[in-house]
mmCIF file of the N, C-alpha and C atoms, coordinates in Angstrom:
data_MODEL
# 
_entry.id   MODEL 
# 
loop_
_atom_site.group_PDB 
_atom_site.id 
_atom_site.type_symbol 
_atom_site.label_atom_id 
_atom_site.label_alt_id 
_atom_site.label_comp_id 
_atom_site.label_asym_id 
_atom_site.label_entity_id 
_atom_site.label_seq_id 
_atom_site.pdbx_PDB_ins_code 
_atom_site.Cartn_x 
_atom_site.Cartn_y 
_atom_site.Cartn_z 
_atom_site.occupancy 
_atom_site.B_iso_or_equiv 
_atom_site.pdbx_formal_charge 
_atom_site.auth_seq_id 
_atom_site.auth_comp_id 
_atom_site.auth_asym_id 
_atom_site.auth_atom_id 
_atom_site.pdbx_PDB_model_num 
ATOM 1   N N  . UNK A 1 1  ? 127.072 85.875  85.619  1.00 0.00 ? 1  UNK A N  1 
ATOM 2   C CA . UNK A 1 1  ? 128.044 86.853  85.119  1.00 0.00 ? 1  UNK A CA 1 
ATOM 3   C C  . UNK A 1 1  ? 127.342 87.933  84.295  1.00 0.00 ? 1  UNK A C  1 
ATOM 4   N N  . UNK A 1 2  ? 126.285 87.551  83.587  1.00 0.00 ? 2  UNK A N  1 
ATOM 5   C CA . UNK A 1 2  ? 125.564 88.514  82.757  1.00 0.00 ? 2  UNK A CA 1 
ATOM 6   C C  . UNK A 1 2  ? 125.051 89.688  83.579  1.00 0.00 ? 2  UNK A C  1 
ATOM 7   N N  . UNK A 1 3  ? 124.518 89.387  84.768  1.00 0.00 ? 3  UNK A N  1 
ATOM 8   C CA . UNK A 1 3  ? 123.956 90.444  85.603  1.00 0.00 ? 3  UNK A CA 1 
ATOM 9   C C  . UNK A 1 3  ? 125.017 91.467  85.987  1.00 0.00 ? 3  UNK A C  1 
ATOM 10  N N  . UNK A 1 4  ? 126.220 90.993  86.300  1.00 0.00 ? 4  UNK A N  1 
ATOM 11  C CA . UNK A 1 4  ? 127.303 91.895  86.686  1.00 0.00 ? 4  UNK A CA 1 
ATOM 12  C C  . UNK A 1 4  ? 127.643 92.832  85.535  1.00 0.00 ? 4  UNK A C  1 
ATOM 13  N N  . UNK A 1 5  ? 127.755 92.290  84.331  1.00 0.00 ? 5  UNK A N  1 
ATOM 14  C CA . UNK A 1 5  ? 128.063 93.108  83.157  1.00 0.00 ? 5  UNK A CA 1 
ATOM 15  C C  . UNK A 1 5  ? 126.959 94.126  82.914  1.00 0.00 ? 5  UNK A C  1 
ATOM 16  N N  . UNK A 1 6  ? 125.711 93.705  83.096  1.00 0.00 ? 6  UNK A N  1 
ATOM 17  C CA . UNK A 1 6  ? 124.574 94.607  82.930  1.00 0.00 ? 6  UNK A CA 1 
ATOM 18  C C  . UNK A 1 6  ? 124.636 95.720  83.959  1.00 0.00 ? 6  UNK A C  1 
ATOM 19  N N  . UNK A 1 7  ? 124.933 95.359  85.204  1.00 0.00 ? 7  UNK A N  1 
ATOM 20  C CA . UNK A 1 7  ? 125.042 96.355  86.267  1.00 0.00 ? 7  UNK A CA 1 
ATOM 21  C C  . UNK A 1 7  ? 126.135 97.365  85.964  1.00 0.00 ? 7  UNK A C  1 
ATOM 22  N N  . UNK A 1 8  ? 127.272 96.887  85.468  1.00 0.00 ? 8  UNK A N  1 
ATOM 23  C CA . UNK A 1 8  ? 128.397 97.768  85.156  1.00 0.00 ? 8  UNK A CA 1 
ATOM 24  C C  . UNK A 1 8  ? 128.005 98.744  84.052  1.00 0.00 ? 8  UNK A C  1 
ATOM 25  N N  . UNK A 1 9  ? 127.390 98.248  82.976  1.00 0.00 ? 9  UNK A N  1 
ATOM 26  C CA . UNK A 1 9  ? 126.997 99.123  81.875  1.00 0.00 ? 9  UNK A CA 1 
ATOM 27  C C  . UNK A 1 9  ? 125.922 100.108 82.328  1.00 0.00 ? 9  UNK A C  1 
ATOM 28  N N  . UNK A 1 10 ? 124.983 99.642  83.164  1.00 0.00 ? 10 UNK A N  1 
ATOM 29  C CA . UNK A 1 10 ? 123.948 100.523 83.702  1.00 0.00 ? 10 UNK A CA 1 
ATOM 30  C C  . UNK A 1 10 ? 124.581 101.618 84.546  1.00 0.00 ? 10 UNK A C  1 
ATOM 31  N N  . UNK A 1 11 ? 125.563 101.245 85.356  1.00 0.00 ? 11 UNK A N  1 
ATOM 32  C CA . UNK A 1 11 ? 126.274 102.205 86.196  1.00 0.00 ? 11 UNK A CA 1 
ATOM 33  C C  . UNK A 1 11 ? 126.986 103.236 85.339  1.00 0.00 ? 11 UNK A C  1 
ATOM 34  N N  . UNK A 1 12 ? 127.630 102.786 84.267  1.00 0.00 ? 12 UNK A N  1 
ATOM 35  C CA . UNK A 1 12 ? 128.324 103.706 83.360  1.00 0.00 ? 12 UNK A CA 1 
ATOM 36  C C  . UNK A 1 12 ? 127.345 104.709 82.761  1.00 0.00 ? 12 UNK A C  1 
ATOM 37  N N  . UNK A 1 13 ? 126.188 104.226 82.325  1.00 0.00 ? 13 UNK A N  1 
ATOM 38  C CA . UNK A 1 13 ? 125.162 105.098 81.742  1.00 0.00 ? 13 UNK A CA 1 
ATOM 39  C C  . UNK A 1 13 ? 124.671 106.087 82.790  1.00 0.00 ? 13 UNK A C  1 
ATOM 40  N N  . UNK A 1 14 ? 124.386 105.589 83.986  1.00 0.00 ? 14 UNK A N  1 
ATOM 41  C CA . UNK A 1 14 ? 123.894 106.441 85.067  1.00 0.00 ? 14 UNK A CA 1 
ATOM 42  C C  . UNK A 1 14 ? 124.915 107.512 85.412  1.00 0.00 ? 14 UNK A C  1 
ATOM 43  N N  . UNK A 1 15 ? 126.191 107.119 85.415  1.00 0.00 ? 15 UNK A N  1 
ATOM 44  C CA . UNK A 1 15 ? 127.280 108.037 85.723  1.00 0.00 ? 15 UNK A CA 1 
ATOM 45  C C  . UNK A 1 15 ? 127.269 109.216 84.754  1.00 0.00 ? 15 UNK A C  1 
ATOM 46  N N  . UNK A 1 16 ? 126.983 108.929 83.494  1.00 0.00 ? 16 UNK A N  1 
ATOM 47  C CA . UNK A 1 16 ? 126.976 109.969 82.465  1.00 0.00 ? 16 UNK A CA 1 
ATOM 48  C C  . UNK A 1 16 ? 125.695 110.797 82.510  1.00 0.00 ? 16 UNK A C  1 
ATOM 49  N N  . UNK A 1 17 ? 124.557 110.123 82.679  1.00 0.00 ? 17 UNK A N  1 
ATOM 50  C CA . UNK A 1 17 ? 123.276 110.812 82.590  1.00 0.00 ? 17 UNK A CA 1 
ATOM 51  C C  . UNK A 1 17 ? 122.900 111.519 83.891  1.00 0.00 ? 17 UNK A C  1 
ATOM 52  N N  . UNK A 1 18 ? 123.280 110.944 85.022  1.00 0.00 ? 18 UNK A N  1 
ATOM 53  C CA . UNK A 1 18 ? 122.866 111.504 86.312  1.00 0.00 ? 18 UNK A CA 1 
ATOM 54  C C  . UNK A 1 18 ? 124.018 111.445 87.315  1.00 0.00 ? 18 UNK A C  1 
ATOM 55  N N  . UNK A 1 19 ? 125.054 112.279 87.119  1.00 0.00 ? 19 UNK A N  1 
ATOM 56  C CA . UNK A 1 19 ? 126.232 112.209 87.990  1.00 0.00 ? 19 UNK A CA 1 
ATOM 57  C C  . UNK A 1 19 ? 125.935 112.503 89.455  1.00 0.00 ? 19 UNK A C  1 
ATOM 58  N N  . UNK A 1 20 ? 124.976 113.400 89.725  1.00 0.00 ? 20 UNK A N  1 
ATOM 59  C CA . UNK A 1 20 ? 124.659 113.753 91.112  1.00 0.00 ? 20 UNK A CA 1 
ATOM 60  C C  . UNK A 1 20 ? 124.073 112.549 91.837  1.00 0.00 ? 20 UNK A C  1 
ATOM 61  N N  . UNK A 1 21 ? 123.082 111.914 91.227  1.00 0.00 ? 21 UNK A N  1 
ATOM 62  C CA . UNK A 1 21 ? 122.452 110.732 91.816  1.00 0.00 ? 21 UNK A CA 1 
ATOM 63  C C  . UNK A 1 21 ? 123.475 109.622 92.003  1.00 0.00 ? 21 UNK A C  1 
ATOM 64  N N  . UNK A 1 22 ? 124.346 109.459 91.012  1.00 0.00 ? 22 UNK A N  1 
ATOM 65  C CA . UNK A 1 22 ? 125.383 108.428 91.070  1.00 0.00 ? 22 UNK A CA 1 
ATOM 66  C C  . UNK A 1 22 ? 126.307 108.674 92.257  1.00 0.00 ? 22 UNK A C  1 
ATOM 67  N N  . UNK A 1 23 ? 126.726 109.923 92.441  1.00 0.00 ? 23 UNK A N  1 
ATOM 68  C CA . UNK A 1 23 ? 127.625 110.281 93.545  1.00 0.00 ? 23 UNK A CA 1 
ATOM 69  C C  . UNK A 1 23 ? 126.938 110.049 94.887  1.00 0.00 ? 23 UNK A C  1 
ATOM 70  N N  . UNK A 1 24 ? 125.671 110.447 94.989  1.00 0.00 ? 24 UNK A N  1 
ATOM 71  C CA . UNK A 1 24 ? 124.921 110.243 96.233  1.00 0.00 ? 24 UNK A CA 1 
ATOM 72  C C  . UNK A 1 24 ? 124.836 108.762 96.577  1.00 0.00 ? 24 UNK A C  1 
ATOM 73  N N  . UNK A 1 25 ? 124.588 107.932 95.571  1.00 0.00 ? 25 UNK A N  1 
ATOM 74  C CA . UNK A 1 25 ? 124.521 106.483 95.792  1.00 0.00 ? 25 UNK A CA 1 
ATOM 75  C C  . UNK A 1 25 ? 125.842 105.968 96.347  1.00 0.00 ? 25 UNK A C  1 
ATOM 76  N N  . UNK A 1 26 ? 126.940 106.420 95.747  1.00 0.00 ? 26 UNK A N  1 
ATOM 77  C CA . UNK A 1 26 ? 128.262 105.985 96.201  1.00 0.00 ? 26 UNK A CA 1 
ATOM 78  C C  . UNK A 1 26 ? 128.511 106.427 97.634  1.00 0.00 ? 26 UNK A C  1 
ATOM 79  N N  . UNK A 1 27 ? 128.124 107.656 97.975  1.00 0.00 ? 27 UNK A N  1 
ATOM 80  C CA . UNK A 1 27 ? 128.313 108.153 99.335  1.00 0.00 ? 27 UNK A CA 1 
ATOM 81  C C  . UNK A 1 27 ? 127.482 107.337 100.316 1.00 0.00 ? 27 UNK A C  1 
ATOM 82  N N  . UNK A 1 28 ? 126.257 107.009 99.939  1.00 0.00 ? 28 UNK A N  1 
ATOM 83  C CA . UNK A 1 28 ? 125.407 106.181 100.797 1.00 0.00 ? 28 UNK A CA 1 
ATOM 84  C C  . UNK A 1 28 ? 126.035 104.810 101.017 1.00 0.00 ? 28 UNK A C  1 
ATOM 85  N N  . UNK A 1 29 ? 126.584 104.227 99.961  1.00 0.00 ? 29 UNK A N  1 
ATOM 86  C CA . UNK A 1 29 ? 127.249 102.929 100.081 1.00 0.00 ? 29 UNK A CA 1 
ATOM 87  C C  . UNK A 1 29 ? 128.438 103.021 101.027 1.00 0.00 ? 29 UNK A C  1 
ATOM 88  N N  . UNK A 1 30 ? 129.210 104.096 100.905 1.00 0.00 ? 30 UNK A N  1 
ATOM 89  C CA . UNK A 1 30 ? 130.366 104.283 101.786 1.00 0.00 ? 30 UNK A CA 1 
ATOM 90  C C  . UNK A 1 30 ? 129.917 104.408 103.238 1.00 0.00 ? 30 UNK A C  1 
ATOM 91  N N  . UNK A 1 31 ? 128.828 105.147 103.466 1.00 0.00 ? 31 UNK A N  1 
ATOM 92  C CA . UNK A 1 31 ? 128.292 105.301 104.825 1.00 0.00 ? 31 UNK A CA 1 
ATOM 93  C C  . UNK A 1 31 ? 127.890 103.949 105.395 1.00 0.00 ? 31 UNK A C  1 
ATOM 94  N N  . UNK A 1 32 ? 127.184 103.157 104.587 1.00 0.00 ? 32 UNK A N  1 
ATOM 95  C CA . UNK A 1 32 ? 126.728 101.835 105.028 1.00 0.00 ? 32 UNK A CA 1 
ATOM 96  C C  . UNK A 1 32 ? 127.925 100.953 105.351 1.00 0.00 ? 32 UNK A C  1 
ATOM 97  N N  . UNK A 1 33 ? 128.912 100.945 104.459 1.00 0.00 ? 33 UNK A N  1 
ATOM 98  C CA . UNK A 1 33 ? 130.099 100.109 104.661 1.00 0.00 ? 33 UNK A CA 1 
ATOM 99  C C  . UNK A 1 33 ? 130.863 100.549 105.901 1.00 0.00 ? 33 UNK A C  1 
ATOM 100 N N  . UNK A 1 34 ? 131.058 101.860 106.060 1.00 0.00 ? 34 UNK A N  1 
ATOM 101 C CA . UNK A 1 34 ? 131.829 102.355 107.208 1.00 0.00 ? 34 UNK A CA 1 
ATOM 102 C C  . UNK A 1 34 ? 131.106 102.065 108.523 1.00 0.00 ? 34 UNK A C  1 
ATOM 103 N N  . UNK A 1 35 ? 129.786 102.242 108.548 1.00 0.00 ? 35 UNK A N  1 
ATOM 104 C CA . UNK A 1 35 ? 129.033 101.947 109.769 1.00 0.00 ? 35 UNK A CA 1 
ATOM 105 C C  . UNK A 1 35 ? 129.068 100.453 110.069 1.00 0.00 ? 35 UNK A C  1 
ATOM 106 N N  . UNK A 1 36 ? 129.030 99.640  109.021 1.00 0.00 ? 36 UNK A N  1 
ATOM 107 C CA . UNK A 1 36 ? 129.131 98.190  109.189 1.00 0.00 ? 36 UNK A CA 1 
ATOM 108 C C  . UNK A 1 36 ? 130.494 97.812  109.752 1.00 0.00 ? 36 UNK A C  1 
ATOM 109 N N  . UNK A 1 37 ? 131.552 98.445  109.239 1.00 0.00 ? 37 UNK A N  1 
ATOM 110 C CA . UNK A 1 37 ? 132.909 98.186  109.720 1.00 0.00 ? 37 UNK A CA 1 
ATOM 111 C C  . UNK A 1 37 ? 133.032 98.585  111.192 1.00 0.00 ? 37 UNK A C  1 
ATOM 112 N N  . UNK A 1 38 ? 132.463 99.735  111.552 1.00 0.00 ? 38 UNK A N  1 
ATOM 113 C CA . UNK A 1 38 ? 132.491 100.191 112.949 1.00 0.00 ? 38 UNK A CA 1 
ATOM 114 C C  . UNK A 1 38 ? 131.807 99.172  113.855 1.00 0.00 ? 38 UNK A C  1 
ATOM 115 N N  . UNK A 1 39 ? 130.662 98.680  113.410 1.00 0.00 ? 39 UNK A N  1 
ATOM 116 C CA . UNK A 1 39 ? 129.925 97.681  114.184 1.00 0.00 ? 39 UNK A CA 1 
ATOM 117 C C  . UNK A 1 39 ? 130.758 96.411  114.334 1.00 0.00 ? 39 UNK A C  1 
ATOM 118 N N  . UNK A 1 40 ? 131.392 96.000  113.252 1.00 0.00 ? 40 UNK A N  1 
ATOM 119 C CA . UNK A 1 40 ? 132.202 94.778  113.266 1.00 0.00 ? 40 UNK A CA 1 
ATOM 120 C C  . UNK A 1 40 ? 133.384 94.915  114.227 1.00 0.00 ? 40 UNK A C  1 
ATOM 121 N N  . UNK A 1 41 ? 134.035 96.073  114.218 1.00 0.00 ? 41 UNK A N  1 
ATOM 122 C CA . UNK A 1 41 ? 135.191 96.270  115.097 1.00 0.00 ? 41 UNK A CA 1 
ATOM 123 C C  . UNK A 1 41 ? 134.746 96.442  116.547 1.00 0.00 ? 41 UNK A C  1 
ATOM 124 N N  . UNK A 1 42 ? 133.565 97.040  116.753 1.00 0.00 ? 42 UNK A N  1 
ATOM 125 C CA . UNK A 1 42 ? 133.041 97.220  118.104 1.00 0.00 ? 42 UNK A CA 1 
ATOM 126 C C  . UNK A 1 42 ? 132.762 95.860  118.753 1.00 0.00 ? 42 UNK A C  1 
ATOM 127 N N  . UNK A 1 43 ? 132.247 94.927  117.974 1.00 0.00 ? 43 UNK A N  1 
ATOM 128 C CA . UNK A 1 43 ? 131.936 93.576  118.471 1.00 0.00 ? 43 UNK A CA 1 
ATOM 129 C C  . UNK A 1 43 ? 133.207 92.739  118.411 1.00 0.00 ? 43 UNK A C  1 
# 
């Protein structure tokens, strides 16, 4: 559980200090998830 809390606080800090990088990361995650979903539905 500690790691999750650390990740959340790190994310909050990153969001404030580097919003562009944070947004790009989120977009990349969405791309990965959507492509994974497409693959799952295709199979």
